[in-house]
C-alpha positions, -999 to +999 in steps of 0.1 A: -160-293+675-186-298+702-203-268+717-221-268+750-255-253+744-291-261+746-319-249+724-355-260+717-378-257+688-414-266+682-433-273+651-470-267+656-479-281+622-466-316+630-470-311+668-434-319+677-409-305+702-371-309+697-346-302+724-310-300+714-286-305+743-253-303+723-243-295+687-227-329+680-233-356+655-263-379+663-253-415+655-284-433+669-320-424+679-340-446+703-377-444+710-379-450+747-417-448+748-442-440+721-435-405+707-405-399+730-372-402+712-336-396+725-307-389+702-274-403+711-238-395+702-211-420+693-204-426+730-241-433+738-247-399+755-280-381+751-275-351+729-312-344+720-348-353+727-378-353+703-413-354+715-440-363+690-477-353+697-461-328+720-494-310+729-506-343+744-474-353+762-461-320+776-476-306+808-504-280+803-492-244+803-459-251+786-452-226+758-448-249+728-453-221+703-422-201+713-387-216+705-361-204+730-325-210+739-311-215+774 
């Protein structure tokens, strides 16, 4: 069962940020630019985003060290 929710988590050790838009099965991931990956469900909808080298790609002042749910 799909559940509408969004949560994010960051990993300071590998410098990555993950944003989960829905709790559903990811069937494909596509790197749309270096270090920016979207996760897609079976119908091609975006259900997650991963940002590698997040400290270099995310705007200054963003709290990458505190995971939070919306």
